[in-house]
TIKE-688541 format. One line per 10 residues: number of its first residue (from 0); their letters; for each residue x, y, z negated of N, C-alpha, C, O. Coordinates in nm, 3 decimals. Layout:
<sites>
NUM> A> X/Y/Z/X/Y/Z/X/Y/Z/X/Y/Z; ...
</sites>
This chain:
<sites>
0> MTERRLERSA> 9.373/6.058/-0.988/9.220/5.985/-1.044/9.174/5.897/-0.939/9.182/5.920/-0.818; 9.126/5.793/-0.994/9.089/5.699/-0.931/8.913/5.681/-0.957/8.836/5.770/-0.994; 8.885/5.565/-0.930/8.725/5.508/-0.944/8.736/5.382/-0.979/8.812/5.294/-0.939; 8.609/5.383/-1.094/8.588/5.223/-1.137/8.439/5.197/-1.102/8.348/5.280/-1.095; 8.434/5.069/-1.082/8.280/5.043/-1.054/8.235/4.932/-1.138/8.277/4.817/-1.123; 8.143/4.970/-1.231/8.099/4.887/-1.329/7.982/4.803/-1.287/7.891/4.858/-1.225; 7.976/4.681/-1.314/7.846/4.582/-1.286/7.775/4.634/-1.402/7.822/4.693/-1.499; 7.639/4.597/-1.370/7.512/4.632/-1.483/7.568/4.560/-1.633/7.571/4.618/-1.742; 7.605/4.435/-1.610/7.626/4.344/-1.734/7.725/4.441/-1.830/7.719/4.450/-1.953; 7.803/4.500/-1.754/7.928/4.585/-1.851/7.845/4.648/-1.957/7.907/4.667/-2.061
10> VHRGDLILVN> 7.735/4.681/-1.958/7.679/4.774/-2.050/7.651/4.742/-2.184/7.625/4.819/-2.277; 7.661/4.600/-2.183/7.649/4.505/-2.304/7.783/4.461/-2.346/7.779/4.361/-2.417; 7.907/4.512/-2.320/8.038/4.479/-2.378/8.095/4.643/-2.430/8.052/4.756/-2.407; 8.204/4.596/-2.502/8.276/4.731/-2.555/8.288/4.724/-2.709/8.224/4.647/-2.780; 8.366/4.804/-2.747/8.354/4.819/-2.884/8.248/4.933/-2.948/8.230/4.944/-3.070; 8.197/4.997/-2.868/8.100/5.079/-2.918/7.934/5.037/-2.897/7.838/5.103/-2.938; 7.929/4.914/-2.826/7.774/4.863/-2.846/7.721/4.868/-2.952/7.790/4.849/-3.053; 7.570/4.897/-2.964/7.470/4.903/-3.065/7.398/4.789/-3.051/7.324/4.762/-2.956; 7.425/4.717/-3.157/7.330/4.592/-3.172/7.236/4.615/-3.307/7.285/4.639/-3.418; 7.118/4.605/-3.285/7.011/4.635/-3.399/6.899/4.583/-3.354/6.886/4.539/-3.240
20> AQLPFAGPEE> 6.781/4.585/-3.472/6.668/4.499/-3.431/6.614/4.540/-3.270/6.571/4.445/-3.204; 6.614/4.661/-3.214/6.567/4.691/-3.100/6.653/4.649/-2.974/6.603/4.630/-2.863; 6.791/4.636/-3.004/6.862/4.595/-2.907/6.947/4.457/-2.930/7.041/4.470/-3.008; 6.934/4.363/-2.890/6.970/4.235/-2.910/7.121/4.211/-2.857/7.148/4.251/-2.744; 7.203/4.156/-2.922/7.344/4.102/-2.841/7.314/4.052/-2.713/7.233/3.961/-2.695; 7.379/4.110/-2.620/7.322/4.037/-2.498/7.467/4.033/-2.419/7.469/4.018/-2.296; 7.580/4.047/-2.492/7.726/4.035/-2.410/7.774/3.881/-2.414/7.711/3.791/-2.468; 7.857/3.871/-2.368/7.944/3.737/-2.379/7.982/3.689/-2.494/8.037/3.770/-2.568; 7.967/3.564/-2.539/8.029/3.541/-2.682/8.184/3.559/-2.687/8.259/3.497/-2.612; 8.218/3.630/-2.763/8.336/3.683/-2.812/8.447/3.557/-2.820/8.446/3.482/-2.918
30> QDRVCLDANV> 8.532/3.541/-2.722/8.642/3.470/-2.707/8.771/3.453/-2.748/8.838/3.349/-2.746; 8.808/3.588/-2.793/8.947/3.649/-2.805/8.920/3.674/-2.955/8.917/3.790/-2.997; 8.896/3.544/-3.058/8.902/3.558/-3.181/9.047/3.526/-3.245/9.135/3.469/-3.182; 9.059/3.568/-3.373/9.194/3.542/-3.454/9.094/3.501/-3.617/8.977/3.521/-3.647; 9.178/3.456/-3.670/9.138/3.405/-3.813/9.191/3.502/-3.891/9.301/3.549/-3.862; 9.118/3.549/-4.007/9.176/3.653/-4.098/9.166/3.571/-4.217/9.209/3.630/-4.316; 9.124/3.455/-4.237/9.158/3.349/-4.327/9.095/3.239/-4.267/9.056/3.242/-4.150; 9.076/3.100/-4.372/9.050/2.978/-4.300/8.906/2.985/-4.262/8.872/2.905/-4.175; 8.820/3.061/-4.307/8.693/3.081/-4.260/8.615/3.197/-4.223/8.492/3.200/-4.221; 8.716/3.319/-4.185/8.620/3.420/-4.127/8.723/3.427/-3.975/8.824/3.360/-3.954
40> MLARRAAEPL> 8.682/3.493/-3.917/8.727/3.521/-3.762/8.667/3.635/-3.722/8.555/3.666/-3.763; 8.743/3.714/-3.631/8.714/3.873/-3.588/8.775/3.867/-3.480/8.880/3.803/-3.473; 8.717/3.937/-3.365/8.772/3.978/-3.244/8.942/4.054/-3.252/8.962/4.147/-3.331; 9.017/4.018/-3.190/9.151/4.040/-3.206/9.179/4.170/-3.219/9.264/4.211/-3.298; 9.081/4.275/-3.114/9.085/4.411/-3.123/9.065/4.467/-3.242/9.123/4.569/-3.279; 8.958/4.388/-3.326/8.936/4.466/-3.456/8.999/4.411/-3.546/9.030/4.484/-3.640; 9.028/4.312/-3.551/9.150/4.221/-3.654/9.262/4.271/-3.670/9.295/4.279/-3.788; 9.341/4.312/-3.590/9.460/4.385/-3.566/9.486/4.512/-3.667/9.569/4.532/-3.756; 9.371/4.596/-3.610/9.383/4.721/-3.711/9.329/4.691/-3.869/9.365/4.751/-3.971; 9.248/4.596/-3.861/9.233/4.574/-4.008/9.335/4.508/-4.108/9.339/4.524/-4.230
50> RRLARALGGW> 9.433/4.415/-4.012/9.516/4.389/-4.079/9.646/4.474/-4.148/9.714/4.462/-4.250; 9.642/4.575/-4.025/9.749/4.708/-4.075/9.690/4.751/-4.199/9.761/4.777/-4.296; 9.555/4.760/-4.202/9.486/4.835/-4.282/9.500/4.792/-4.422/9.518/4.878/-4.509; 9.493/4.656/-4.455/9.512/4.584/-4.550/9.620/4.576/-4.601/9.628/4.567/-4.723; 9.750/4.575/-4.508/9.891/4.560/-4.525/9.896/4.703/-4.621/9.928/4.709/-4.739; 9.865/4.785/-4.555/9.893/4.926/-4.589/9.820/4.965/-4.755/9.852/5.053/-4.835; 9.712/4.861/-4.763/9.669/4.871/-4.901/9.721/4.755/-4.998/9.660/4.723/-5.100; 9.820/4.706/-4.963/9.897/4.573/-5.047/9.852/4.445/-5.012/9.880/4.352/-5.087; 9.770/4.418/-4.884/9.729/4.292/-4.858/9.571/4.242/-4.949/9.495/4.297/-5.028; 9.578/4.140/-4.898/9.462/4.061/-4.927/9.439/4.026/-5.073/9.350/3.949/-5.108
60> SVLVPVSGWR> 9.508/4.076/-5.142/9.489/3.984/-5.293/9.390/4.041/-5.378/9.352/3.983/-5.480; 9.344/4.159/-5.339/9.255/4.226/-5.419/9.109/4.210/-5.300/9.002/4.163/-5.337; 9.129/4.249/-5.185/8.999/4.291/-5.092/9.023/4.099/-5.034/9.127/4.035/-5.019; 8.888/4.062/-5.016/8.847/3.926/-4.947/8.743/3.933/-4.820/8.631/3.985/-4.824; 8.798/3.876/-4.717/8.727/3.881/-4.610/8.627/3.781/-4.617/8.659/3.662/-4.618; 8.476/3.828/-4.623/8.375/3.744/-4.674/8.310/3.689/-4.541/8.273/3.571/-4.541; 8.292/3.764/-4.430/8.214/3.714/-4.320/8.263/3.812/-4.204/8.284/3.933/-4.209; 8.274/3.720/-4.092/8.324/3.810/-3.998/8.214/3.756/-3.830/8.092/3.763/-3.814; 8.295/3.717/-3.757/8.271/3.664/-3.629/8.157/3.548/-3.670/8.194/3.456/-3.744; 7.982/3.555/-3.610/7.944/3.456/-3.616/7.849/3.417/-3.500/7.788/3.498/-3.430
70> SQREQQEIYE> 7.845/3.275/-3.488/7.780/3.254/-3.367/7.608/3.232/-3.410/7.558/3.200/-3.518; 7.537/3.266/-3.261/7.418/3.228/-3.254/7.352/3.142/-3.378/7.276/3.191/-3.462; 7.387/3.022/-3.375/7.344/2.921/-3.458/7.382/2.981/-3.609/7.291/2.989/-3.692; 7.500/3.016/-3.637/7.536/3.026/-3.746/7.462/3.160/-3.819/7.446/3.164/-3.941; 7.425/3.257/-3.738/7.341/3.357/-3.796/7.213/3.307/-3.836/7.153/3.345/-3.937; 7.163/3.205/-3.741/7.010/3.115/-3.743/6.997/3.079/-3.898/6.911/3.126/-3.972; 7.097/2.989/-3.934/7.121/2.917/-4.059/7.167/3.007/-4.153/7.161/2.958/-4.266; 7.217/3.139/-4.149/7.198/3.208/-4.280/7.101/3.289/-4.288/7.065/3.335/-4.397; 7.040/3.321/-4.167/6.884/3.401/-4.183/6.780/3.280/-4.266/6.709/3.313/-4.361; 6.784/3.182/-4.228/6.655/3.053/-4.255/6.722/3.040/-4.404/6.646/3.030/-4.500
80> SSLCQNGRAF> 6.859/3.040/-4.422/6.878/3.005/-4.579/6.837/3.098/-4.684/6.785/3.059/-4.789; 6.866/3.242/-4.651/6.806/3.356/-4.723/6.665/3.355/-4.736/6.613/3.397/-4.839; 6.588/3.305/-4.630/6.454/3.305/-4.651/6.421/3.233/-4.757/6.356/3.272/-4.854; 6.474/3.109/-4.737/6.426/3.021/-4.855/6.490/3.037/-5.004/6.433/2.989/-5.102; 6.604/3.105/-5.014/6.654/3.142/-5.137/6.629/3.257/-5.205/6.638/3.275/-5.327; 6.590/3.348/-5.103/6.605/3.490/-5.165/6.447/3.579/-5.132/6.404/3.682/-5.185; 6.378/3.477/-5.005/6.230/3.567/-4.991/6.253/3.641/-4.860/6.362/3.674/-4.813; 6.132/3.662/-4.809/6.147/3.751/-4.676/6.180/3.897/-4.716/6.247/3.960/-4.634; 6.139/3.964/-4.839/6.161/4.088/-4.860/6.304/4.107/-4.865/6.357/4.179/-4.780; 6.364/4.057/-4.944/6.504/4.072/-4.956/6.599/4.010/-4.787/6.695/4.074/-4.745
90> TEQFVALPGH> 6.558/3.912/-4.731/6.636/3.886/-4.590/6.584/3.993/-4.488/6.657/4.036/-4.399; 6.453/4.035/-4.506/6.451/4.134/-4.404/6.517/4.262/-4.423/6.511/4.339/-4.327; 6.587/4.308/-4.542/6.655/4.439/-4.576/6.804/4.364/-4.560/6.876/4.449/-4.508; 6.859/4.278/-4.576/7.007/4.260/-4.579/7.033/4.168/-4.460/7.142/4.198/-4.412; 6.975/4.067/-4.394/7.029/3.964/-4.321/6.962/4.015/-4.143/6.841/4.015/-4.122; 7.023/4.039/-4.077/6.966/4.071/-3.929/6.895/3.942/-3.871/6.916/3.833/-3.925; 6.816/3.952/-3.769/6.764/3.828/-3.722/6.863/3.810/-3.656/6.957/3.887/-3.639; 6.840/3.657/-3.597/6.961/3.609/-3.531/6.909/3.654/-3.370/6.799/3.650/-3.317; 7.062/3.704/-3.316/7.058/3.751/-3.170/7.042/3.907/-3.191/7.040/3.975/-3.089; 7.032/3.969/-3.308/7.035/4.102/-3.346/7.154/4.150/-3.454/7.159/4.258/-3.513
100> SEHQTGLAID> 7.235/4.055/-3.462/7.326/4.070/-3.596/7.441/4.124/-3.512/7.472/4.078/-3.403; 7.507/4.237/-3.579/7.648/4.303/-3.544/7.772/4.173/-3.572/7.871/4.171/-3.499; 7.758/4.087/-3.664/7.873/3.983/-3.667/7.869/3.899/-3.542/7.975/3.839/-3.522; 7.772/3.878/-3.450/7.786/3.828/-3.330/7.860/3.874/-3.230/7.887/3.809/-3.129; 7.903/4.016/-3.258/7.991/4.091/-3.172/8.150/4.046/-3.182/8.236/4.056/-3.095; 8.161/4.001/-3.294/8.309/3.998/-3.337/8.356/4.102/-3.404/8.468/4.082/-3.450; 8.297/4.232/-3.432/8.355/4.357/-3.461/8.303/4.375/-3.583/8.350/4.480/-3.629; 8.235/4.328/-3.651/8.167/4.379/-3.791/8.243/4.269/-3.883/8.266/4.158/-3.834; 8.281/4.298/-4.016/8.338/4.220/-4.129/8.268/4.281/-4.256/8.240/4.400/-4.270; 8.242/4.166/-4.357/8.206/4.195/-4.482/8.307/4.210/-4.556/8.397/4.137/-4.514
110> LGQAGPDLDF> 8.345/4.280/-4.666/8.472/4.265/-4.764/8.399/4.261/-4.890/8.283/4.299/-4.910; 8.481/4.212/-4.971/8.431/4.196/-5.122/8.577/4.238/-5.206/8.689/4.251/-5.155; 8.547/4.252/-5.325/8.643/4.262/-5.407/8.662/4.127/-5.486/8.574/4.060/-5.541; 8.808/4.100/-5.477/8.831/3.985/-5.545/8.754/3.947/-5.666/8.740/4.044/-5.741; 8.694/3.825/-5.714/8.693/3.800/-5.835/8.624/3.691/-5.837/8.627/3.633/-5.729; 8.541/3.620/-5.946/8.463/3.518/-5.960/8.343/3.509/-5.895/8.284/3.617/-5.899; 8.290/3.433/-5.843/8.133/3.404/-5.795/8.093/3.549/-5.698/8.000/3.623/-5.729; 8.167/3.569/-5.596/8.154/3.644/-5.494/8.032/3.616/-5.404/8.017/3.512/-5.341; 7.943/3.724/-5.404/7.818/3.669/-5.336/7.868/3.694/-5.185/7.944/3.783/-5.146; 7.784/3.559/-5.086/7.819/3.575/-4.954/7.697/3.674/-4.867/7.719/3.713/-4.753
120> ICPDFPYCGI> 7.592/3.699/-4.929/7.518/3.818/-4.863/7.547/3.958/-4.892/7.562/4.043/-4.805; 7.554/3.980/-5.030/7.590/4.098/-5.081/7.694/4.113/-5.162/7.670/4.128/-5.282; 7.828/4.113/-5.115/7.955/4.087/-5.194/7.952/4.240/-5.270/7.886/4.335/-5.229; 8.037/4.243/-5.386/8.074/4.388/-5.459/8.173/4.416/-5.410/8.271/4.342/-5.406; 8.164/4.572/-5.345/8.264/4.624/-5.314/8.206/4.790/-5.344/8.140/4.855/-5.264; 8.248/4.832/-5.474/8.204/4.914/-5.548/8.290/5.078/-5.446/8.378/5.069/-5.360; 8.236/5.184/-5.491/8.291/5.302/-5.463/8.402/5.340/-5.550/8.422/5.460/-5.569; 8.466/5.263/-5.598/8.577/5.306/-5.686/8.717/5.226/-5.650/8.711/5.117/-5.591; 8.837/5.281/-5.686/8.943/5.180/-5.687/9.002/5.169/-5.547/9.014/5.257/-5.462; 9.044/5.003/-5.541/9.057/5.006/-5.418/8.995/4.975/-5.297/9.037/4.975/-5.181
130> CQEFRRRAVD> 8.872/4.945/-5.352/8.752/4.967/-5.212/8.752/5.083/-5.197/8.775/5.107/-5.078; 8.739/5.171/-5.253/8.700/5.297/-5.219/8.787/5.369/-5.138/8.747/5.436/-5.042; 8.948/5.354/-5.183/9.050/5.369/-5.105/9.048/5.293/-4.916/9.082/5.351/-4.812; 9.005/5.178/-4.930/8.980/5.111/-4.812/8.910/5.202/-4.715/8.941/5.233/-4.600; 8.777/5.248/-4.810/8.653/5.317/-4.720/8.729/5.467/-4.671/8.717/5.526/-4.564; 8.782/5.492/-4.748/8.865/5.633/-4.709/8.947/5.655/-4.616/8.961/5.753/-4.544; 9.014/5.538/-4.623/9.125/5.549/-4.517/9.081/5.447/-4.350/9.152/5.447/-4.249; 8.962/5.377/-4.366/8.936/5.300/-4.260/8.905/5.350/-4.146/8.906/5.285/-4.041; 8.873/5.477/-4.157/8.835/5.563/-4.027/8.956/5.589/-3.961/8.942/5.622/-3.843; 9.095/5.583/-4.013/9.205/5.607/-3.952/9.240/5.483/-3.847/9.313/5.506/-3.751
140> YGFVERYRAG> 9.180/5.341/-3.871/9.220/5.234/-3.804/9.070/5.159/-3.732/9.041/5.042/-3.709; 8.984/5.311/-3.708/8.887/5.274/-3.628/8.754/5.193/-3.661/8.675/5.140/-3.583; 8.752/5.201/-3.818/8.652/5.112/-3.904/8.556/5.200/-3.965/8.604/5.284/-4.041; 8.411/5.201/-3.948/8.329/5.274/-4.032/8.248/5.190/-4.113/8.237/5.070/-4.090; 8.177/5.261/-4.229/8.078/5.176/-4.326/7.929/5.177/-4.236/7.862/5.278/-4.215; 7.904/5.074/-4.202/7.805/5.080/-4.099/7.649/5.114/-4.148/7.575/5.185/-4.080; 7.608/5.051/-4.278/7.481/5.067/-4.315/7.498/5.162/-4.455/7.523/5.110/-4.564; 7.486/5.274/-4.441/7.492/5.371/-4.534/7.388/5.403/-4.613/7.277/5.383/-4.563; 7.392/5.456/-4.748/7.300/5.488/-4.827/7.235/5.627/-4.749/7.298/5.729/-4.720; 7.074/5.595/-4.722/7.011/5.760/-4.683/6.990/5.729/-4.543/6.931/5.817/-4.480
150> KESVTGIAHE> 7.020/5.634/-4.484/7.012/5.632/-4.330/6.965/5.464/-4.313/6.994/5.390/-4.219; 6.895/5.437/-4.419/6.807/5.326/-4.391/6.698/5.310/-4.289/6.679/5.206/-4.225; 6.624/5.424/-4.277/6.531/5.444/-4.177/6.577/5.466/-4.047/6.489/5.472/-3.961; 6.706/5.479/-4.005/6.772/5.492/-3.882/6.790/5.375/-3.824/6.749/5.344/-3.713; 6.888/5.273/-3.942/6.940/5.167/-3.894/6.862/5.034/-3.907/6.892/4.926/-3.856; 6.760/5.061/-3.983/6.653/4.933/-4.014/6.714/4.848/-4.120/6.643/4.763/-4.174; 6.836/4.862/-4.155/6.901/4.788/-4.259/6.919/4.861/-4.421/6.931/4.982/-4.439; 6.917/4.767/-4.520/6.948/4.835/-4.668/7.091/4.872/-4.642/7.170/4.829/-4.558; 7.106/4.989/-4.765/7.245/4.980/-4.811/7.330/4.884/-4.810/7.305/4.800/-4.896; 7.438/4.857/-4.735/7.555/4.763/-4.746/7.679/4.818/-4.737/7.742/4.844/-4.635
160> PWHFRYVGRP> 7.719/4.842/-4.891/7.860/4.906/-4.908/7.977/4.815/-4.839/8.069/4.877/-4.787; 7.978/4.686/-4.835/8.042/4.587/-4.802/8.063/4.574/-4.634/8.167/4.532/-4.582; 7.958/4.615/-4.569/7.979/4.598/-4.441/8.037/4.699/-4.344/7.984/4.808/-4.327; 8.182/4.646/-4.260/8.210/4.757/-4.183/8.225/4.705/-4.035/8.247/4.590/-3.998; 8.209/4.808/-3.966/8.216/4.812/-3.811/8.312/4.874/-3.727/8.326/4.996/-3.737; 8.395/4.797/-3.629/8.510/4.857/-3.579/8.424/4.944/-3.456/8.334/4.887/-3.394; 8.450/5.052/-3.434/8.418/5.130/-3.323/8.546/5.182/-3.256/8.536/5.213/-3.137; 8.650/5.195/-3.308/8.805/5.231/-3.272/8.818/5.387/-3.308/8.748/5.454/-3.384; 8.905/5.417/-3.248/8.948/5.571/-3.241/8.916/5.656/-3.126/8.951/5.611/-3.017; 8.864/5.758/-3.128/8.838/5.852/-3.246/8.713/5.860/-3.302/8.669/5.945/-3.379
170> HAAIMMQRDL> 8.651/5.749/-3.248/8.505/5.767/-3.275/8.475/5.732/-3.435/8.385/5.800/-3.485; 8.521/5.664/-3.495/8.504/5.646/-3.622/8.526/5.757/-3.698/8.446/5.788/-3.786; 8.645/5.833/-3.671/8.646/5.984/-3.716/8.544/6.074/-3.722/8.502/6.131/-3.823; 8.497/6.087/-3.582/8.371/6.168/-3.564/8.279/6.138/-3.606/8.190/6.220/-3.628; 8.268/6.007/-3.633/8.107/5.959/-3.693/8.110/6.002/-3.816/8.003/6.047/-3.858; 8.235/6.001/-3.915/8.245/6.047/-4.036/8.231/6.215/-4.046/8.162/6.272/-4.129; 8.292/6.264/-3.969/8.291/6.429/-3.982/8.179/6.447/-3.976/8.135/6.522/-4.063; 8.080/6.392/-3.874/7.933/6.452/-3.847/7.831/6.383/-3.942/7.716/6.426/-3.948; 7.872/6.276/-4.017/7.785/6.201/-4.111/7.659/6.139/-4.001/7.538/6.158/-4.004; 7.743/6.057/-3.905/7.664/6.001/-3.818/7.675/5.840/-3.855/7.773/5.787/-3.908
180> VLEEYHSFLK> 7.552/5.773/-3.817/7.543/5.619/-3.825/7.568/5.579/-3.670/7.606/5.668/-3.593; 7.551/5.478/-3.634/7.607/5.430/-3.497/7.489/5.493/-3.391/7.512/5.552/-3.286; 7.340/5.458/-3.459/7.255/5.490/-3.379/7.240/5.656/-3.328/7.206/5.704/-3.220; 7.278/5.715/-3.452/7.289/5.866/-3.420/7.390/5.907/-3.340/7.389/6.009/-3.272; 7.507/5.801/-3.352/7.609/5.870/-3.283/7.589/5.848/-3.105/7.635/5.928/-3.024; 7.521/5.738/-3.071/7.493/5.731/-2.916/7.411/5.825/-2.864/7.423/5.859/-2.747; 7.297/5.891/-2.965/7.178/5.972/-2.915/7.299/6.125/-2.922/7.307/6.212/-2.835; 7.370/6.120/-3.036/7.431/6.248/-2.981/7.555/6.269/-2.865/7.581/6.383/-2.826; 7.613/6.176/-2.825/7.711/6.134/-2.701/7.614/6.178/-2.560/7.660/6.221/-2.454; 7.496/6.158/-2.586/7.413/6.210/-2.463/7.427/6.351/-2.438/7.429/6.392/-2.322
190> NFPLGGTPLC> 7.436/6.423/-2.527/7.489/6.571/-2.532/7.604/6.600/-2.440/7.616/6.710/-2.386; 7.677/6.516/-2.423/7.819/6.544/-2.316/7.833/6.432/-2.197/7.911/6.337/-2.201; 7.745/6.461/-2.097/7.734/6.370/-1.971/7.811/6.418/-1.878/7.819/6.537/-1.847; 7.892/6.295/-1.812/7.980/6.313/-1.701/7.957/6.444/-1.625/7.844/6.460/-1.581; 8.053/6.546/-1.602/8.037/6.607/-1.509/8.008/6.761/-1.591/8.012/6.870/-1.534; 7.979/6.740/-1.731/7.979/6.848/-1.793/8.106/6.861/-1.883/8.214/6.806/-1.862; 8.072/6.945/-1.988/8.168/6.963/-2.091/8.200/6.861/-2.193/8.132/6.864/-2.295; 8.305/6.757/-2.182/8.306/6.662/-2.278/8.335/6.717/-2.415/8.371/6.831/-2.447; 8.308/6.602/-2.496/8.316/6.597/-2.649/8.472/6.580/-2.685/8.531/6.474/-2.668; 8.533/6.698/-2.737/8.688/6.689/-2.753/8.688/6.671/-2.926/8.602/6.705/-3.006
200> WKEGKGVWEI> 8.809/6.609/-2.947/8.871/6.556/-3.059/8.992/6.562/-3.053/9.050/6.481/-2.980; 9.080/6.676/-3.139/9.199/6.710/-3.165/9.272/6.603/-3.252/9.219/6.576/-3.360; 9.382/6.544/-3.220/9.452/6.456/-3.304/9.595/6.464/-3.247/9.635/6.451/-3.132; 9.670/6.493/-3.373/9.822/6.510/-3.330/9.866/6.619/-3.257/9.850/6.739/-3.276; 9.936/6.548/-3.156/9.997/6.648/-3.032/9.888/6.645/-2.911/9.909/6.721/-2.816; 9.785/6.569/-2.910/9.668/6.539/-2.792/9.542/6.590/-2.826/9.518/6.649/-2.931; 9.453/6.562/-2.725/9.335/6.555/-2.771/9.244/6.457/-2.690/9.275/6.435/-2.573; 9.130/6.395/-2.747/9.015/6.285/-2.694/8.923/6.354/-2.627/8.875/6.451/-2.685; 8.884/6.329/-2.516/8.759/6.357/-2.440/8.679/6.254/-2.435/8.725/6.141/-2.417; 8.573/6.273/-2.449/8.452/6.193/-2.463/8.339/6.215/-2.331/8.325/6.332/-2.294
210> VFVPLQGAQT> 8.268/6.120/-2.268/8.159/6.160/-2.186/8.075/6.029/-2.190/8.113/5.912/-2.202; 7.938/6.086/-2.174/7.843/5.968/-2.164/7.777/5.936/-2.013/7.690/6.014/-1.972; 7.809/5.839/-1.942/7.773/5.806/-1.805/7.648/5.722/-1.783/7.660/5.600/-1.774; 7.522/5.784/-1.773/7.423/5.663/-1.743/7.449/5.565/-1.667/7.539/5.577/-1.585; 7.376/5.447/-1.678/7.371/5.346/-1.603/7.297/5.415/-1.470/7.206/5.497/-1.459; 7.388/5.334/-1.364/7.301/5.364/-1.200/7.283/5.281/-1.138/7.307/5.284/-1.017; 7.228/5.163/-1.208/7.181/5.070/-1.116/7.259/4.935/-1.128/7.300/4.894/-1.236; 7.278/4.861/-1.000/7.360/4.769/-1.007/7.505/4.794/-1.055/7.558/4.746/-1.155; 7.554/4.871/-0.972/7.696/4.923/-1.019/7.699/5.069/-1.063/7.626/5.154/-1.011; 7.789/5.096/-1.166/7.803/5.225/-1.211/7.946/5.280/-1.173/8.047/5.215/-1.202
220> CIPWGENGSW> 7.953/5.399/-1.111/8.115/5.442/-1.076/8.148/5.528/-1.200/8.063/5.590/-1.265; 8.265/5.525/-1.223/8.325/5.603/-1.317/8.451/5.674/-1.297/8.507/5.622/-1.201; 8.513/5.758/-1.338/8.625/5.832/-1.300/8.734/5.736/-1.356/8.680/5.647/-1.422; 8.860/5.725/-1.353/8.948/5.660/-1.393/9.092/5.727/-1.369/9.150/5.736/-1.261; 9.139/5.771/-1.496/9.290/5.846/-1.472/9.385/5.760/-1.462/9.361/5.654/-1.520; 9.486/5.767/-1.408/9.611/5.710/-1.401/9.709/5.731/-1.512/9.783/5.636/-1.538; 9.722/5.848/-1.587/9.776/5.911/-1.666/9.713/5.914/-1.802/9.590/5.916/-1.798; 9.772/5.916/-1.930/9.691/5.892/-2.039/9.647/5.750/-2.100/9.699/5.640/-2.083; 9.551/5.781/-2.166/9.496/5.639/-2.232/9.330/5.666/-2.190/9.271/5.772/-2.213; 9.274/5.557/-2.130/9.157/5.566/-2.113/9.087/5.402/-2.151/9.136/5.290/-2.159
230> AVSGNNEDGF> 8.959/5.456/-2.166/8.883/5.330/-2.218/8.722/5.337/-2.224/8.658/5.427/-2.279; 8.664/5.218/-2.155/8.530/5.252/-2.146/8.440/5.130/-2.219/8.486/5.016/-2.211; 8.294/5.155/-2.301/8.238/5.106/-2.352/8.115/5.104/-2.302/8.076/5.211/-2.256; 8.019/4.983/-2.296/7.888/5.028/-2.303/7.817/5.052/-2.414/7.857/5.032/-2.529; 7.709/5.096/-2.381/7.639/5.128/-2.532/7.538/5.032/-2.548/7.465/5.063/-2.642; 7.497/4.905/-2.482/7.412/4.783/-2.489/7.269/4.863/-2.457/7.166/4.816/-2.505; 7.265/4.942/-2.402/7.114/4.999/-2.346/7.115/5.055/-2.213/7.073/4.990/-2.117; 7.170/5.192/-2.200/7.157/5.272/-2.079/7.256/5.331/-2.007/7.238/5.376/-1.894; 7.379/5.336/-2.075/7.499/5.394/-2.035/7.631/5.334/-2.089/7.649/5.232/-2.155; 7.714/5.422/-2.044/7.858/5.382/-2.104/7.927/5.534/-2.159/7.883/5.646/-2.132
240> ILTSWKEQ> 8.030/5.506/-2.232/8.092/5.571/-2.326/8.247/5.607/-2.236/8.324/5.511/-2.233; 8.276/5.682/-2.194/8.429/5.701/-2.124/8.500/5.776/-2.238/8.449/5.874/-2.293; 8.629/5.720/-2.274/8.692/5.793/-2.374/8.842/5.799/-2.281/8.876/5.719/-2.194; 8.921/5.924/-2.331/9.039/5.941/-2.261/9.120/6.029/-2.347/9.074/6.113/-2.425; 9.243/6.004/-2.326/9.365/6.061/-2.433/9.471/6.129/-2.366/9.547/6.066/-2.291; 9.485/6.262/-2.388/9.544/6.356/-2.296/9.678/6.448/-2.403/9.644/6.535/-2.483; 9.785/6.420/-2.388/9.877/6.478/-2.441/9.880/6.633/-2.421/9.846/6.663/-2.307; 9.908/6.735/-2.497/9.861/6.839/-2.501/10.006/6.953/-2.476/9.989/7.075/-2.475
</sites>
């Protein structure tokens, strides 16, 4: 076991960062982006599992990537355009403030069911057919439906059946099993601090172990194993989530 030191700014980076009305996106602009189609880009680490899932469902002939990574400027333009076209009440429900949108992370994707007149803000993505099959299998590829019905008071965003967020494995599966949105998941993870009993999730022939490491000032020290798979993500606020995989 070795040790890694994380700079304070690292709290704003990683697959699990929480971006909402209270926590603006403060990380660097995602540079490692790839195109899903001519107009939609996503961070590579999210795009690759999304492509595998799409291929498993027959490709992009029925599902359409509508919106992925957005720059601050693009989010501003979308917000202002929606204000003009749809009014303030609609916009505040469905369009995040510039600087507070998950799309700026490169880890969020809006999907639609192929068809005429696909709406950019609220694309059709029903709870049936191929769309529901995508939703059912998404957790196996690290994606969750981010803004679920009944969680509006937690997320601050209206129900969006079309909006999916990459959080990685095993986090997507844990969130789904426990019926947690990302805000709730971060609160839940604080029950498993470094030095205590980790959150364990069995999968196949191994087990995932997850712990929360509070931000410690200018630098935060975390343990780092030489065996197995280790990953760390900031939560965009006050700490880090350390995830490790071990064969049993």
